[in-house]
KEDRENPA-369366 format. One line per field, with one value per residue (C-alpha): residue in one letter; residue number from 0; x, z, y. Coordinates in steps of 0.25 Angstrom, whole numbers, plus 5000, padded with zeros to 4 digits. Example, Ala and Ser with C-alpha at 12.3 -4.5 7.8 and 13.67 -1.06 7.14 Angstrom:
KEDRENPA-369366
nudren = (a  s)
baro = (0  1)
xx = (5049  5055)
zz = (5031  5029)
yy = (4982  4996)
***
This chain:
KEDRENPA-369366
nudren = (m  v  k  p  h  g  r  k  g  e  v  l  a  q  p  l  r  g  l  p  s  v  l  e  p  g  m  r  v  a  l  t  p  p  a  l  k  r  d  r  f  c  t  v  v  s  v  t  d  t  g  d  g  d  l  v  s  f  e  g  i  d  d  l  t  a  a  e  g  i  t  g  c  y  v  l  a  n  r  d  d  f  e  l  d  s  l  d  a  a  y  t  d  l  m  g  r  e  v  v  d  e  r  f  g  s  l  g  t  i  v  e  i  m  s  t  p  a  n  d  v  w  v  v  e  g  d  r  y  g  e  v  l  i  p  v  i  e  q  v  v  l  d  l  p  d  t  g  t  i  s  v  h  v  m  d  g  l  i  d  m  d  k)
baro = (0  1  2  3  4  5  6  7  8  9  10  11  12  13  14  15  16  17  18  19  20  21  22  23  24  25  26  27  28  29  30  31  32  33  34  35  36  37  38  39  40  41  42  43  44  45  46  47  48  49  50  51  52  53  54  55  56  57  58  59  60  61  62  63  64  65  66  67  68  69  70  71  72  73  74  75  76  77  78  79  80  81  82  83  84  85  86  87  88  89  90  91  92  93  94  95  96  97  98  99  100  101  102  103  104  105  106  107  108  109  110  111  112  113  114  115  116  117  118  119  120  121  122  123  124  125  126  127  128  129  130  131  132  133  134  135  136  137  138  139  140  141  142  143  144  145  146  147  148  149  150  151  152  153  154  155  156  157  158  159  160  161  162)
xx = (5000  5006  4997  4983  4974  4962  4954  4947  4958  4963  4978  4987  4993  5004  5008  5023  5031  5030  5017  5003  4992  4984  4974  4959  4946  4942  4956  4960  4974  4984  4991  5005  5011  4999  4995  4989  4977  4972  4968  4979  4970  4960  4952  4954  4942  4947  4959  4961  4973  4979  4990  5000  4995  4981  4971  4966  4956  4955  4943  4945  4955  4945  4952  4965  4971  4968  4975  4987  4988  4990  4999  5013  5006  5008  4995  4996  4986  4983  4989  4976  4968  4974  4979  4994  4995  4997  5007  5015  5015  5022  5033  5033  5034  5047  5054  5064  5064  5078  5083  5092  5100  5103  5118  5121  5112  5105  5104  5096  5082  5073  5072  5065  5057  5059  5049  5054  5046  5052  5052  5054  5068  5070  5081  5088  5097  5107  5121  5129  5125  5119  5107  5103  5092  5084  5075  5062  5062  5060  5075  5079  5069  5069  5060  5050  5043  5032  5041  5056  5068  5068  5077  5083  5094  5101  5106  5121  5125  5113  5122  5134  5144  5154  5146)
zz = (5000  4995  5001  5005  4995  4998  5011  5009  5013  4999  4997  4985  4984  4974  4971  4973  4961  4950  4955  4950  4959  4965  4974  4971  4978  4988  4990  5005  5007  5019  5022  5027  5036  5045  5055  5069  5066  5053  5047  5040  5029  5021  5008  4996  4992  4979  4971  4960  4951  4952  4942  4954  4962  4967  4976  4986  4996  5007  5016  5030  5024  5022  5026  5024  5038  5035  5021  5027  5037  5026  5017  5016  5018  5008  5003  5003  4995  4995  4982  4981  4980  4966  4953  4954  4938  4939  4950  4944  4931  4937  4941  4929  4920  4926  4927  4917  4912  4909  4918  4912  4920  4914  4917  4918  4907  4908  4922  4919  4921  4932  4939  4952  4958  4973  4981  4993  5002  4995  4980  4971  4967  4954  4953  4940  4935  4924  4918  4920  4935  4940  4950  4951  4961  4955  4965  4958  4961  4953  4954  4948  4938  4927  4917  4919  4906  4905  4897  4893  4900  4913  4915  4929  4935  4945  4958  4961  4969  4963  4952  4956  4946  4949  4941)
yy = (5000  5013  5024  5027  5033  5042  5041  5028  5019  5016  5013  5013  4999  4996  4981  4977  4981  4972  4965  4968  4973  4961  4968  4966  4970  4959  4954  4951  4956  4958  4971  4970  4973  4971  4982  4980  4990  4984  4971  4964  4959  4967  4967  4975  4983  4990  4991  5002  5003  5017  5015  5017  5005  5001  5009  4999  4999  4989  4985  4991  5002  5013  5026  5033  5029  5015  5016  5023  5011  5001  5010  5003  4989  4978  4970  4955  4947  4933  4926  4918  4931  4935  4930  4927  4928  4943  4942  4931  4938  4950  4941  4932  4944  4949  4935  4933  4947  4954  4965  4975  4986  4999  4998  4983  4977  4964  4959  4946  4942  4942  4928  4931  4942  4944  4952  4961  4970  4982  4978  4966  4961  4955  4944  4945  4934  4937  4932  4944  4949  4936  4939  4954  4958  4970  4977  4981  4996  5008  5012  4999  4994  5004  4998  4986  4983  4973  4964  4964  4969  4976  4988  4991  4999  4990  4998  4997  4984  4975  4969  4960  4966  4955  4945)
***
């Protein structure tokens, strides 16, 4: 949850980078970290795509103060409540794609995607540099087209130059 929106308890929610939005009305979700003065579980009432994330309202979160109380929380959905096809596709579409650095050239291809609390990390394997870990952040990922080569700017120290 990024920030409250309006006075009726709506919040702007953004999916983790590289993942599609999966929230749907009627879905029962968990808010984490839990808080002592609110229910850990709640039901999604409405979801509106704003282009900058989803404007979401939850049952029991009906004013600005309550919305502020869940700002910064992560929403956890039960995997049985949504189709995994869209989630799997987000990862599958990246696997095997070539990653090219503006200074070092081809780093190899994405062989694994690790999720961390801060951001995803691509594990890139290549002949020249071996394994390179690429943090999926705006300062590093320069161009992420739907298909084809991904352009990055690798920060100093992420490539073992001795290989």
